[in-house]
N, C-alpha and C positions, 0 to 999 in steps of 0.2 A: 433971425439973421444968421447967415453962414459965416463961420470963422474965416479970418483972412488967410491962414495957412491952408485950409481946405480949399478955399477959393483959388489960391495960387496953384495948388496941385491939380485942380481941375482944369485950369487954363493952360498950364505947362506940364503935362504928364511925363514927357520924355526927360525933362530937366530933373524931375524928382528921381527917376530911375538912375540917372547918371550919378546922382549924389550917393545912392545906396551902393552902387558898384564901386565907387571910390572908397567908401567906408569898408567894404569887404576886402578889397585889395590891401588896404592899410592894416587890417587885423591879421591877414595872412602873412604879411611881411614881419609883423611883430612876433608871430609864432615861430617863423623860421629863424629869426634872430635869437629867440630864447633857446631853440634846439641847438643852434650853433654854439651857444654859450654853455652847453652841457656835454662835456667830452666823454662822460662815462656811459652814454647810451650805446654807441657802437660796441664797446667792450662787453656790455651785458648781453647783447644779441649774439656775439661770438661764443660766450660762455653757454648760453642756452643751446646753441647748435652742437657744441662739443658734448654737453651732457646727454643730448638726445642720441647721438651716434654711439657714445660710450655705453649707454644702457642697452641699446639695440645689439651691440657687439656682445655684451655680457649674456643677454638672453639667448642669442644664437649659440654661444659657447656652451651654455648649460644644456640646451637641447642636443647639441652634438655629443656631449659627454654622456647624457642619459641614454641616447639612442644607440651609440656605437661603442662606447668604451666600457660602461657598466653593464655586465651581462644580465640578461633577463633570467628570472628563476626558471629552472627546467620544469616543464609540465609533464607529469608522468604519462607515459604512453599506456593507454587502456586497451587491452586486447579485447577483440570482439568475442572470442571463444577461448575458454580454458576449462580444464577438468583435472581433478585430483582424485586418486583412488586409495582405498584402504582395504587390504585383504583380510579375510577371516574376521569380519566385524559385523555388527548390527547397528542400527541407528534409530533415532526417535523422531517423532513428528514435531520438529522444532527448527525454524529458520528465523534469523534476525539479521538486520543490516544496521551498520553504524560506521562512521568514519573513524576507524581505530588508529591508523597511522598518520592521520591528519594530512592526507594528500589531496583532500577535497573530492575523493572518490569513495563511495560507500563500500565497506568491507562486509564480509559474511561471517556469521557465527552459527555454529551447529554443534550437535552432540553425537558422539558415536561410542560404542562399547567395544573394547579390544583389550588384548593382553598388554601391548606396548603402544607407545605413541609413534609418530612418524619418525623416519630416519634423521630428520633435521634436529630433533630435540633429545632423542634417546631417553625418554622418560618411561618409567614403568609404574604399574599400580602400587608396587611395594614402596616406591619412593615417597608416597603420600599416605602410607599405612593401610592401603586397601589390598584385598586379595584379588587375584587375576581370575577372569577379566573384570574390568571396572569401566566406569563411564568417564570419558574425556570431554572437556569443552574445548573447542578449537576456534580460532579466528584465522581466516584466509583473506588475502588481499583481493579486493574487487577488481584491481587493475590487471593482475597477471595470475592470480590463483596461488601465489606463494604463501606458505604457512607463516603467519605473523607470530602466533604463540599457541600453545596448547598445554593443557594441564589435567591430570586426574582430579576429578572433583567429587565423585560419589561412587559408592559401590554399585548402585543402580539408580538411574535418574527417574524422578517422578514429576517434579515441577521445576520450571525454570522461568525467570523473568529478567529481560534485558531491555533497556538499561534501567538501573535503579540509582538515583542520585545518592552520593555518599559524601560524608565529611570525615577526612582522615588527616589528623595533624594540622588542623586549621585550613586545609586546602580542599577544594571541591573536586570530586571525581565521579565516575560512574562505575557501576559494577553489574555483573550477572549474579543473581542470587539463585541458588539451586537447592531444592529440597530433594534429598536422596533417600533411597531405601537401603538398609533399615535405619531410619532415624538420624540422618545427618542434615545439617543446615549450614551452607557454605556461601560466602560472597567472594567472587573473583574479580580483580581489577579489570575493567573493560579494555584498558589501553596497554597493560603490561602482562596480564595473566597471573599476577601474583595473588595469593590468597590474602584477603583483607581480614576475614574472621571466619572461624569455624566452630560450631557447637553441635552437640547432639540435640535432636529435636525432642520435644516433650509430648509427642503424641502417644496415646494409649496403644497397647500392644495390638488390640483388635480394631484400631481406627482405620477407616478408609477415607482417603482424601477426596473431597467433592469438587474442589475448585482449583483454578489457577491461583497464583499469588496475586492478591489484590493490594494495590498501593493505596494507603490511607493518608489523610492529612497528618501532620506532625503532632501526635497526641502527647508525646513525652518531652516536647520542647527541646530537642537536641539538634534541630536545624535540618533534619533529613526526614523524608516521608517514611512512615512506618508500614508494616506489612501485616496482612491477615491471611490465615489459612483456615478454611472450613473443612471439618471432618465429620464423619458420621460414626457414632459409637453407640451401640445398643439401640439402634433405630431412632437416634436423636442427633440433630445437627448441633455441633459445638464449634466455637470460634477460638483461635489462638492468635493473640497479638504479639508482634515482635518489633523490637527497635530496628529501624532501617539502617542505623549507623553502626550498631554493635552486634546485632543478631540475638541479643538477650530477650527472653520472654518478658512481656509486660503483664504483670499480675498473674492470674490463674486462668484455667480454661473457663470459658463462658458458654453456658447452654442457651440455645435459641428456642428450646421448648417445643420443637416440632421436627418431624422427619422430613427429609428432602432428597433431592437427586442432584446430579451434576449440572453444571451450567449456571453458576452464581454470577452476579453482576453487582458492581458498585455504581449507584445512581446518585446524582446530586440534584436535589429539588430546586425549583426557582428561588426558594428562600435561602439557598446555600447550605442546606442540611444534607448529610451523607447517610444513605441507607443501603443496606445489603439486601439484595433481592435474589431469590432462588426458587426454582420450581418445587412444589410439594403436591404430589398427586396431580390433579387437574386444576390446580390453583397456583397463584403467584403469592408467595409469602415474603415477608420483609422483616427487617430488624434495624433499628437505629444504631448507627455506629457510636453515637454519643451514649446511648443506653448500654451498649455492650462494653464500652470503655469504663463506664461507672460501675458496672457489675463485676468486671474482672479485677479492678483496682480497689474498689470500695471508696473511692474519692470522687470529687466532682470532675467534670470534663470541660475543656475549653471549647468543644465543638458545639455547633448549633443544632436546634431541632425545628421541625416544621409543624406548626399546630394542626394544619389540615391533615397531613400524613399521620400524625400521632393520633388524631381522632379516629381515622379509618382503622389503624392498627389496633387500638384499644377497644374498638367496638366488636371485635370478633375474637374467638378462641378456637383454634390457634390463630396467630396473627396473620390474617389473610388480607391481601390487597386487591386481588382480582380473581374472579372465577372464570377460568378459561374454557372455551369449547374444545375439550379434548386435552390430552396430556401435552404439556409444554416441552418442545424439543429445543428451541433456541430462544435466547433473550438478548436483545441488543439495545444499546443507547443510540439514538439517532437525533440529528439536529431538529429542533422545533422552533416555533415562533418566539417563545419566551423560555429559553433554556433547552433542556433535553427532553425528548419524548421517548417512549418505550415501544419497541417493535417485538411482538410476541408471535412466535411461530409454533402452532400446535399441530396435533395430528389431524385437525379438521379445517383450520383456517389460519390466515395471517391477519393480525389485528394491530393497528397503531393506536396506542393509548396515550392520552395527554399526560405529560409529565407533572402537571400540577394537580388537576382535579381527578385524575385517573379515569376519565370518561373515554370511551372508544371514539376515535375520530373516523375510522373506516375499517371495514372488514372485507377480506377477500377470501373466498372459499378455495382452499387448496389442500387436498388430503394427503399428498405424498411429497411434502417438502422434506427431504432427507439430508440436505446440506445447508450450512449456514448461509443466509443471503449476504450479498455484497452491495455496496453503495457506489453510485457513479452518476455522471451527468449525461443524460440522454439529450436534453436540450441545454442551451447555454445557461450556466449558473442555476440550473434547476435540478435538484437531486432526484434520483430515481433509485428504487430498491429492486434488485435483480434476484429473482427466485427461480429455482429449478424444481419444477413440479413433475413427479413421476420418475420412473426408473426404466432402464433398458431402452427398448424401442418406443416406449410411451413417454419418454422424457421430453419436457418442453421448457424452453427458456422464456421467462416473462419479465418485462420491464414495467414496473408500476410507478406511477407518479407518487412521490413520497407524501405530498400534501393532500392528495385526493384519493389515492388508491386506484385511479383509472389506469387501464392497460395502455401503454404507449407503444409497445412492440412485443411480438411473441413469435416464436419459431420452434418447430420440432427439431430436436437435435439429439438423436439416440446416443447413449453413452453406457459406460460400464460402472458397476458399483464401486470399483476401486479407483475411479478417476480422481485426480487431485481437485482441490478447491479452486473455484474460478477466481479471477482477480480483475482489477481495473486500475488504470493510470490516467490522471488528468492530462489533457492536451491543451495546446496553446489557444485553441479556439473556444475554450471554456466548456468543452464537452469532455468525454472520457473515451479511452480505448478499452475494450472489454476482451478478456482472454478466457476462452471456454475450452473444456476438454470434451471430446466425443470419440466416436468409434473411428478406427482407421479406415480410410477409403469408404466414406459414406456413399459417395456417388462417383461414377466414372467420369473421366474428362472427355471421353468420346461417346459415351452412351448414357441414356437416361432410363431409369427404371420407373415405369408408370404403373400406378395401381389400377386394376380393373374393378368392375362391379361385382364379379364373382370370385371364384377361387383360382383365378388365373392371372398371370402377369405377362407383360411383353416389353420388349426393349425397342427403342427407336434410335437409329444412328443419327448423329448430329454432326454439324460442321466442327472443325477442329477448334476454332476460337470461341465456339459457343459452349456454355457450361450449363449443366442440368439444374433443375430446381430441387430444393429440399422442402418437401411438403408432404402431401399424402403418400408420395412414393416411399417415404421412409417408414411407413407403417407395415405391419405384418399383413400379408395378403390372405392368409387362411391356413387351415391345418395342413394342406398338402404342399404349400409353397412358402418359402421364406425369402423375403426381400433382402437377402444377404448379398455380399459382394465378395467374390473370390478373385484374387488378383492373378491375372495371366499376362505373360509377356511384359511384366512391369519394368520400368527403368527408374531406379532409385540410387541415390548416393548416400553412403553411410559415413558419418563423421562423428567421432566421439560417442558412439552408441546411439546416434540419432539418424533416422532415415528421412531424407528429404524427398518429397513427392516429385517424381519426374514428369516432364511435360508429355510423355508418350505412354503413360500407364493406361491400361485398359482393364475393364472389369467384366467378369462373367457372372451369369445368374444360374444357379443350380437348384433343383428341387430338394425338398427335405430328405428324400430317399436316395439322392444321387451321391456319387463319391465325393464331389466337391461341395463344401459347405461354405456358407457366408460367415461373416465375422461373428454373427450372433450364435452360430452353431459351435463356435470354439469355446474352450474353457477360458475363463478370465485371465489365467496366467499366460495363455498363448496369444491373446489378443493384443493389439497395439493401441497405445494411447495417442490420440491425435490432438494437436494444439491448434485452435482456431482463434483468429482475432477479428473483432467487429468494431466498426466506428459508425456512430449515428449519421454522419454525413453521407454514408453509403448504405442505406437501410436494406437494400436488396442484395447485399454481397457479404459472404464470409470468406476470409482468406485462410487457407490451410497452410500453416507455417511449417510444421514438422511432425514426424511420427517417432514415438519412443516405444521400444519393446521391453525396457527394464521396468521393474516395479518402482513407481514414484511414491516416495514417502511424504514429501513436502514440496510445495511449489510456491514461488512468489514472482510477481512482476515488479521490478525495482527500477527506479530512476537513479542510476549510479552517479551521474553528474547533473547538476541543475541545468535544465534547458538544453542538454547535450545528447545523451543517448539513454534509451531504456533497454533493459535486458531481462531475460527470464533466467531465474536461478532454480535449479532442480536438485533435490536431495534424493538419491536413489539407493536402494538397498534391499536386503532380504525381506520377504513379506512376513516371516515369522522370527521372533527374537530367539527361538530355540534352534535356528539353523543359520549359523554365521555364513557370510559370503562377502561378495564385493560391495563395498559402500563407496559411492561416488558423489561428488559435488561438482556441478557443471554450470557454466554461464554461457548463454547464447544471446548475442546482441540482436534485438528485434529487427533492426534495419538490414542486417546481413542475411536474415532469413527470408526477407521479402522477395528478392529477385528469383529465387527458386521455388517460391510458393505456388500453390494452385488456387485459382479463383473459383469459388463455388457460388453460383448464382441462385438466389432464393426465389426469383421470379423470372418469367420469360423475358427475353430481350434485355434492354438496358442501353443507355446512351454511350457508355464507355467500353472500349475494348479491354481485354484482359491486361494488356501491358499498361494501359492508362490507369486501370485500377491499382496495379502494383506501384506505379509511379506516385499515385496519390497517397498510398500507405507509406511509401518511402519518404515522402515529404512531411509526414506528420512530425510535429514538434511537441515534446512533452514538457510539462511544467511541474514544479513542486507544489505540494499541498499548501493552501493558505494557512 
């Protein structure tokens, strides 16, 4: 049976809706009466409005004060080009960069030998107890080339390491540690140039130094890394440990029990054990830092040892780690899958050795690698090793995949034996820009030198915007012809000792018996060093940045400001330490060199014009190392 209320609602539906409407109207009236009975509600609303506008006004006032009243800190203006000169001086193959004056721009450290310092400091060798001339360590501003500090540090420089962490009076600082001849050991504050400590070295009278200063873990528990110097005395390698914070020798001399050559390296195994590696004849020898520390002190060492490495070392006498195909010329630590691997460059091949089990991962036959390889990214985030195989007109640049040893890119680039070391800088696209040195005016901008099949050569005129290829044309054609390049009617601009390649330079070709000779017919001291830049995004192009006629002692490509600008730093001076002359330190911003550069095409054609290539190099952004 249906309920009576349901039945009524079904018979009179509109009547039921009217009742609900009356109930809702009644509830709304009661609500309004209750609101009218609360007089504090309008006051609360006004307070909220005032608080909102007041906070908005305060925020705008703060923004105004920060933006217009409080001055922003001055950003130092970094000059694109600067140069400083020292007369009647000699210099050393050493360049380092560090932010010394804390202006967020890298500064430059170098050594030179002279009777007196620069006019800004009026320091002489006798002020520090040295006879004249002596070795000065100097720091110059990377922004404008002004001298920040300089100080006589040794009678004659032998080894230098910058920076080395220091603890002085409870504060942390950094130093340049310099081992001088005869027998000085000095640390100079990196930021002020003050001498932190100075001691006579304890090397034997007939000792010859084999290595650079190697930074070791803190073995004497004084809070600073310690230092190791390897020497050879009576055909036996010995090691000297020194405290990094005081310069005092730790223990006595420790013999490694084997003869060796220069080029030592500190390697950390995947187990965290430290080993000293050095070439010995046609092999790679090693010594545990833990074992050396225990030998020189007669006490236990806090350092670790690696059982696998110890087994390999103890299985042979002398302590050999690897038998190399030929004499070892260079030894490098390179990133591996599990820690660091070893790259060995011998007189016959380049070999990548696994850093744990010492097994070869790949071998590349290269018989004339006379320069230390460099690392860079040919592909995004994939490391490549760059080697220079051959000398003179037979020199080749090869990019090898670090993980497989496969050739990624190669190019003939004739050079001089005195050319500086190549360099690389990471770019924002996770590749690298590579800087190479070669012969001045390898190819003309208006003519191409082509190699014939016999003993003859010929030239072919080209359009002005087209550029020649560097390939077989850079080879020697035969006994009666030299594919040299004699500059005629050249147009160059000289700035600060550097000659920029002009857009209208032309080259001529002369036979070996003619009066005009190519660059390869000149003496090395008369030839010019040419700086080229290469980026993997343009694999068919080299950019000739500048030409230098001075003797270049050291060269670095440096990112002076993070993500802002890269520059080339050159240390130039006399070729012989026995003939003092002009010593110069110069900086050249890479982007400023690009507009006047010369585009050298490595292959025929190309989708971009020369100006488009320059524009792409000008837009390159550089990044700091991770």
